[in-house]
N, C-alpha and C positions, 0 to 999 in steps of 0.2 A: 270180550271185555278185557281192557289192558290193566295191568298192575303198575302202580306208581308209588313213589314215596314223596312225602312232604315232611320237612322238619323245620321247627322253629328253635334255633340255636339262641339260647339265653345268656346274657351277660348282665348280672344285676338286675335292674328293672327294664332292660332292653331285649329286643329281639333283633337278630341279624335278618334284614329284609332285602328282598331282590325286586327291584323295579324292572319289569320286563319290557325293555325298549329296544333291544338289538336284533331279535330274530324276525324273519319275514314269516307271514302266515302262522302266527303264533296265537293259539286260542287265549292265552294269557296276556296279549299284548296290551301294554299301558297299565297293566294291574301290578299291585304290590302283593307278593307272595313270600312264603318261606322258601327254602331251598330244597331241591329233589329232582326227581325225573322218573323216567320209565324203567322198569325192571327189564333186565336183559334175560334171554333163555337161560333157564336152569339157575337163576339168581334168587336167592331168598329176599324178602324185604329188608332185612338187616344189611345184607351185602349190598344191596342197591343203595340204602341210605348212606353207608360208609363211602361207596364209590362216588356217588352224586355229590355228596358234601365235599369230598376232596377235590373232584373235578371243578365244581362251581366256585368254591371259596378258597381253596388251598389249605383248609383246616382238616386235621385229623380228629375225629370225635373220639373221646375217651369215656364219656358218660352220657348215656342216652336212655330214654324210655319210650316204649311202644304204647301210644295212648288211644288210638281208635282206628277203626276201619270206617272209611267214608265211601259210600257208594254213589257215584254220579251217573245220572241218566239225563240225556239230552236229545232234543230233536235235531240238533246241529252237529254235535261231535260224537265220537265214538264213546261208548259206556266205558267207565273206569272204576276200579277198585283202588282206592288211595289209602296207603298205610301211613297213618299220622304219627309223628314223633316229636318229642322235644329232646333237647340236649343241653346239658349244663357244663359239661367238660370237653375241652378240646386243647389241641396244640397246634402250633404253627401261626403263620401270618396270613392274613387275607391278601389274595392276589386279585388280578383282573378277572372278570367274568365275561365270557362271550355271549351271555344270554341277557345281560342287563347290568344294572348299576346296584352294588351291594351297599348297604347303609345300616349302622346301628340306629335303632329308633326306639324311643320310650314306648312301652307298651300301651300307655294311655293315649298316645298320639295316632295309633294304628287306626281308630275309628274314623279319623278325618281323611284317610288315604282312599284312593281308588281300589277297593277290595271287592272281590266277588261277594254278593249277598250272603250266600252260605257260609263264608269264612267267618263272619260274625258270630254265627252259632257255635262253630267248634272252638274258636279263640275264647269266647265266654266260657264254655265248658273246660278248656285247658286252664284258664285263670282260677276257676273255682276248684281245681284238683279233682274233678269228676273221675271216678273209676273208669276203667276201660269201657268204651261206648262204641255203638254202631249207629251211624248216621247215614240216612239216605237223602240225597239232595236231587231234586228233579227240576231241570231248566227248560224253559221254552225260549229259544234264542239265548238271550243273556239275562233273563229274568227268572228268578226262582219262583216256582210255582207250587211246590210242595216240599215239605221237610218232615222226615220221621225219624224220631230218635228212639232207639231201643224198642222199636215197634209202635210207639206212640206218636200220632201225628201232631205236629207243632202248629201253633197260630202263627200266620205270616201277615204282614211283615214282622220279622224277628226283632224284638227289643227286649233285652233282659231288664227286669224291674230291679 
């Protein structure tokens, strides 16, 4: 299982989103996601977060929170432990990204984007200011077939009331 980070950088009621349209053989191709990436050898999740955000956006994070551990299981892709963060403080200017197009988007507009189905679950939990959580997402191809939040199976398809 690989370790990765994902961060939703916030500015007011917006998140900085990355439309993954530049990399070949990208499992996130065409999807909108936060910023982050794979942890390097001997790198903590926090060190990976800071490095990946700097590399992908040009921003230096100054205020961030570790929000969740998301476990991905797939019949198509390598398993993954994703360390999920949000950030409200940063310095610098957004630069070009070699993985896609960066855009500040209203949080309410995210639901109409091409997101992974499981992303809706953790975005809802982030918006609710849920305490630290563990979420397991199981995919068959690109379809979410099972979700478990803190040991409790969720009903799919996910739609928060």
